[in-house]
C-alpha positions in Angstrom: 83.0 187.1 -125.5 84.7 189.9 -122.4 84.0 193.5 -122.2 86.6 195.8 -120.5 84.2 199.1 -119.4 86.6 202.2 -119.0 85.1 205.7 -117.4 86.5 208.8 -117.7 86.2 212.1 -117.9 87.9 214.4 -119.9 89.3 217.8 -119.4 85.9 220.2 -120.4 88.0 221.7 -123.2 89.2 218.9 -124.4 86.3 217.2 -126.0 87.2 217.4 -129.7 90.8 216.5 -129.2 90.2 213.5 -127.5 88.0 212.3 -130.0 90.5 212.9 -132.7 93.2 211.1 -130.6 91.0 208.1 -129.9 90.3 208.0 -133.6 93.6 208.4 -135.0 95.8 206.8 -132.5 93.7 204.8 -129.9 91.4 202.4 -132.7 94.0 201.8 -134.9 96.3 200.1 -132.1 93.3 198.6 -130.8 92.3 197.0 -134.1 95.6 195.6 -134.4 95.2 193.2 -131.3 94.5 189.4 -131.3 90.8 189.2 -130.3 89.8 192.8 -130.4 86.2 192.8 -131.6 84.8 196.0 -131.1 84.9 199.7 -129.4 81.7 201.4 -128.1 82.2 205.0 -127.1 79.2 206.6 -124.8 79.6 210.2 -124.9 77.5 212.3 -122.5 75.8 215.5 -123.9 77.3 217.8 -121.1 81.3 218.2 -121.3 81.6 217.9 -117.6 80.4 214.1 -117.2 81.7 210.8 -117.5 82.4 209.3 -120.7 82.2 205.1 -120.8 83.7 203.2 -123.2 83.6 199.5 -123.9 85.8 197.4 -125.9 84.5 194.2 -126.6 87.2 190.8 -126.6 86.8 187.6 -128.1 88.2 186.1 -124.8 89.1 187.2 -121.4 92.7 186.3 -122.2 92.7 188.7 -125.2 91.3 191.8 -122.8 94.1 190.6 -120.2 96.8 190.7 -122.8 95.5 194.2 -124.0 95.9 195.3 -120.3 99.1 194.3 -119.6 101.0 195.0 -123.3 98.8 197.9 -124.8 96.9 199.6 -122.3 99.9 201.1 -120.7 100.7 203.0 -123.7 97.2 204.4 -124.3 97.2 205.3 -120.7 100.2 207.6 -121.6 98.8 209.1 -124.4 94.8 209.9 -123.1 96.0 211.1 -119.4 97.0 214.2 -120.7 93.3 215.0 -121.8 91.7 213.5 -118.6 90.4 215.6 -115.4 91.1 212.4 -113.4 92.6 208.7 -113.8 90.4 206.4 -115.8 88.7 203.7 -113.8 88.1 200.1 -115.6 86.2 197.1 -115.1 85.6 193.7 -116.7 82.6 191.9 -117.4 81.7 189.0 -119.3 79.2 189.3 -121.9 76.3 187.1 -121.7 75.9 186.5 -125.5 72.8 184.7 -125.4 70.9 188.1 -124.6 72.7 189.9 -127.7 72.3 187.3 -130.2 72.2 190.2 -133.1 75.3 191.7 -132.3 77.1 188.3 -131.8 75.8 187.9 -135.5 77.0 190.9 -136.7 80.4 190.8 -135.1 80.8 187.3 -136.4 80.1 188.1 -139.6 82.5 191.0 -139.7 85.5 189.1 -138.4 84.6 186.2 -141.1 84.7 188.9 -143.8 87.7 190.3 -142.8 89.5 187.2 -142.4 88.9 186.1 -146.1 90.0 189.5 -147.4 93.9 189.3 -147.8 94.4 193.1 -146.9 92.5 193.2 -143.8 93.6 189.6 -142.6 97.2 190.8 -142.7 96.4 194.5 -141.3 94.8 193.6 -138.3 97.0 190.9 -137.5 94.6 188.7 -135.9 93.7 185.0 -136.0 90.5 184.5 -134.2 87.0 184.5 -135.7 
């Protein structure tokens, strides 16, 4: 499993708007990407601090494909709401230290693959 961690600071007056944009525009696009597993947003209590989002990917090549093909489109959508450009870092996930998370994600993806509506909607072919 591979993680892509993005740090950004929204414009203070844009918190509600950016939450709506992520919910309505970003997540639907992410969920259609091959190898996408989960989106984890970490939102600070104060409006002036940076946010951290983590996307989990089945493999590094899935995150790399997203970086090349999908992220530039979303970056264009989100930059209207940001006080400064986003910073992105990449990490391998040490799955032996988070077995419950891995099991939960694996179960969810197996269930989605067996559901004809979910499988075709999400367009994935990875476990």
